[in-house]
N, C-alpha and C positions, 0 to 999 in steps of 0.2 A: 504494500500500500504506500503511495506517494505521500510525502509531506506537503507542506504549503509554503508559500512566500508572502512576507509582509514588507511593504516598502516604506522606507524613510528617506529623508535627505541626509547625506553624510556631512555636509557643511552648509553654512548659511552666510550670506552677505549681509552683515549687520552694521549699524551705525558706529559700532565700537571696533569694527574690523571683521575678519573672517572667523567665525566660530565653528569649532567641531568638538566632538565629545569622545574622540577616539582614545584619549588617555584614560577617561573614565570607563570606557568599555574594555580596555585592556585590564583594568582592575577586576572587572566583572568576569572576564573570560578565565577558563582553566588553561587554555593553550593558545598562544597568540603567534601568528605567522606575520612577521613584519617584512613585506615585500618591497625592497628598495630598488628604484629604477627610474629612468626618465619617464615622463608622462606620455603614454601611448594609448591608442585605442586597443592594442593587443592586451594591455594590462586589464582593461575592462572586460574583454572577451574571456580572458582567463578567469576572472572572478565570477563571471556568469556561468562559465562551465563548472566551476567548483560549486556554485550554488545548486545548479541542476543535479550534480553528482550526489550531493547530500539529500536533496529532495526525493530523488529516486530511491534512497535508502530509508525514507520514511521520516526524515528529520524535518522540523520546522526551521525555516531559514529567513533571516532578515537581510534584505538588500539595501545598500545605502547609496543613493543616487547622487550624481554630480549636480551641483547647483545650476550650472550654466548649460550644459550639453545634455539633451534629451537621450535616454537610453544608455547613458554611460554610468557604470557601477564602480565605486571606489573602495568598497569594503563589503564583506559578507560575514555575518554572524550566524553560527549554527547552534541552535537551541538544543537542549538534550545532552550533547557532548561539550557545549560551551567553548567552541573554537571560533576565534576571530582571525579572519584573513583581511589585511588592510595594505592597500598600496600607499606607502608612507611618504612618498615625495611631496614636498610642499607643506607637510604638517608638523615638522620638527619632532617626529616621534623617534625615539631612541629606545633600544632594549635596556631593561633594568635587571631582569631575571634570566640572564643568559645561563644555559645549562639546566634550566628548570622549565618555566612556563613560556619563556620568550625564545623563538627561533627566527633567525634572520636569513633571508635569501636575497642576494643581489642579482639583478638583471642587467646591470650596466655592461657586463662583459658580453651580452648578446648583441650589442651595437657594433656595427662594422665601421672601423675607423675611416676607411676610404670614402664610404658613403657619407659619414658625418662631416668630413672635410668639404664635400661637394655642396652640402646644404648649410654649411656653418654660418655664412653671412645672412642668409634668409632666416635661419633660426635666431640668430642674435637680434635681428630687427624685430621679429615677432615677439620675442621675449620682452624686449624693451617696450613695445606697444602694449603688451599684456599688462606689464607693471603699471604703465600710465593709466590705462583705462580703469584698472582695478582701483587705484588710488582715487580717481575721480569719482567712481561710483560709490566707494565707501564714504567719501567726503559729502556727497549729496544725501546719502542715507543718514549721516550724522546731523546734517541740516534738518532733515525730516524728523529725527527724534527730538531735536530742540523745539521745532514748531509743535510737535505732538505734546511736548511738555507744557507749552503755553495753553494748549487745548484742555489739558488736565487740570491746570490751575483754575480754569473757569468752571469746569464741571464740578470739581471738588467743593467749591464755594457754594454750590446748589444742593449738596448731598445731606440727607438725614442719616447721619452715621449710626445713630442708635437703633433705627429701624433696621439698617442693614446688619448690624451685629446680632440683633434678635433673629433675623431670618437665617443667618449663618448658623447660629447655635441650634435652631430647630432642624436645619439640615444635618448637622453632625449627629444629632439624636436619631434621626431617620436613618441615616447611612450606616452608623456604627452600632447602634442600640447598646447592648451590654457586652459586645464582643471584646475580649482580651485574650491574646494567644500567649502561650508560654514559650516565647521565642523572641529573638531580636528582629525587628522589621528591617528588611533590606531596602535600599534606595538605588534605583538605577536612572539613567538619563538617556534622552533621545531628543531629536529636533522635530518640530511640527512641519516646517516648510522654510521657504527662502524666497527672496526676490530673484526672478529669472528674466531673460530677455522677452518672455512672454507675459510678464506680470508676476504678481505674488501667487505662488503655488503651494500646495500642501498635500499630505497624504493621509488625511483624516480618515477617509473611507477605508483604506487598507489597514491602518492602525487600529480602528475600532470595529472591524468586521466581525469579530468573534465576542465582542462585549455586549452582554445582555441588557445592561441599563446605562443609557447615555444622557447626562444632563447638560443642556446647552445653555450657556450663560448669555443673557441679553443685557447689555449695559453700556453707558457712555464711557468714553476714554477717561481713565483716572478715577474711576468709581469703586475700585477695590477688587477687580476680577483676579489679577495675579496674586494679590495678598491672600484672597479667599482660597485659591487653589493651593498655594504654599502651606497655609494653615491646615487644610485637609490632609496633605501629605504628612505634616508633622504629627497630626492626631493619629493617622494610620500607623506610622512608625512607633509611636508611643504605646499603641495597643498591640504591638508585635505583628502587625500586618505589613506586607511589602507595599512599596509605592514607586511608581514610575513617573518621573518629572519629564514632561514634554515642553521643551523651551521654545520661546518665540524666535522666529526667523528675522526680526528686524531689530529689536532691542534685546541684546544678549543677556540682560538682567531679569527679563519678564518671562513668566510662565504662561503657556497657552492651554496646557492640558495636564491633568493628573489622572493616572490609571491606578486602581487598586485591584490587582489580579484576583486576589482571594475572595473578593466580593463581586467579581465580574462586573465592576462599576468603573465609569469614567466621567469626568466633568471637564468641559472645555469652552473656551471663549468662542462664541459663534457669531461675532459681529465682524464688520469690515476689518481687514480684507478677506476673511474666510467666514462668509455667512452660511450658517446651517440651520435648518428647521427639521422638526420631527418628520421621519419618513413614513409614508402610508404603509400600514401593515407591520410596522416594527413597534411592538408593544412597549419596549423599555425606553423609548424616546420621550424626554420631557424638557420643557422650557423652564429654566431657572431665571426668573426676571428680577434683576436688581435695578433696572432702570426706573421702576416705579418710585424709587426713593430719591430720585434726582429731579427737582422741580426747576426746569430751565426758565428763566425770565426772558422777556423780550430783549432786554439789553444784552443779556448773555448770549442769546441766539444770534444777534448781530455780530457779536465778537467771534463766535464759533464759525459763522459762515466765512468771515475773512480768513480765519485760521485754516479752515478746511481747504479753501482755495489754494493757499500757499503750500499746504502740506501735499496736496494732489500734484501741484507743479514740481515740487522737490522729487517726489516719487517717480514722476514721468521722466525727469532728467536722469535719475539713478537707473531707471530701466533702459534708457537709451545708451547709457555708459556701459551697462551690463551686456547689451548686445554687442558692442564693440569688443569688450573684454572676451566674450565668448567667441567671436570671430578669430581673435588672436590665439586663443586656446586651441581652437580647432586646427588652425594653421600649424602650430607647434606639434600637435599629435600627429598630424598627417605627415609632416616632414620626418618625424622620428620613427614612425612606422616603417617608412621606406629604408630605414637603417638597420632594422632588426634582422638578424640571421635566423631564418626559420628553423634550421637544424639545431642550432644552439638553443633556441627557444624550446623546442620539443623536448631536448635532453634535460634542460633545466626544470621544466615544469612537471614532468612525469612523476617524480616522487610525491607531489602534493596530492595525488589522487589515491589516497590510502583508504581502502574500503573499511568501514566500521560496522559493528552491530550495536544496537541500542542497549 
């Protein structure tokens, strides 16, 4: 019987820079393969092959997608045997537990020097352009966060915080009841989505496909959605329950979802840029409305309209830069793919396909 695949984004373009959670996932895994090499499409193909290899053995597999290039995979996590395969170039990942849980494989020796010399100048130009577009994209995202902060100041002044606190306490009673487990709750981390050349994207449908109860938070910016979810994760861990934190793809300090696997429960921000509503026929879907505690005055609404327009403009600019960034990334990978020795690649990758039994 085959396993299944859940999709996440492996990294996100945020206002604070590029965010990834691979170091946290390395702590989570029992065995980590750090695949070192130049960025190529062949690296993604290898990771997909590894993913399918484990799926066919009945394992549940997590695929971590590239933020810019569709259909590109940059890491695979195999649940059950807890193995992480990550293409480490660009992420500053170094082995800590050599000889135990960390194994390093270098693919740089699969590159043919003569071919590299032929494309060297093109490659250098593309890498310089990639760096420039990336910096411009992140700078615009940082502008967008500052504008969003102004938005939050306005809405926070209109909030009935006591009413929200009461609603959250009732939610905790409903979700946790009297459950306390005799173990330490484990916390894991993933990303919800990211800005792409196509706009803001996420993998909520894939992440929550097997979750029976989904609470969708509706509320204005700055009204406590992220703090609410962090508080639920803390409560879960305090009761011995595991919690998975799904982080925002724009503001690296903000949480967009929390999953409590042992309760088959999740709660997530379902407002712009990722609007969700209960699905027809899905009984566990509910709206958790905190917007009712925010009474926006006419004066505040005028301020918000001006802020919203500036925020949208900054995000559009960032998306434009991300498209140019993606074009440079594509060029680099295409050039490097043409430098890979197929025979050396096959020889190098063969040992990774080690059959397991659950």
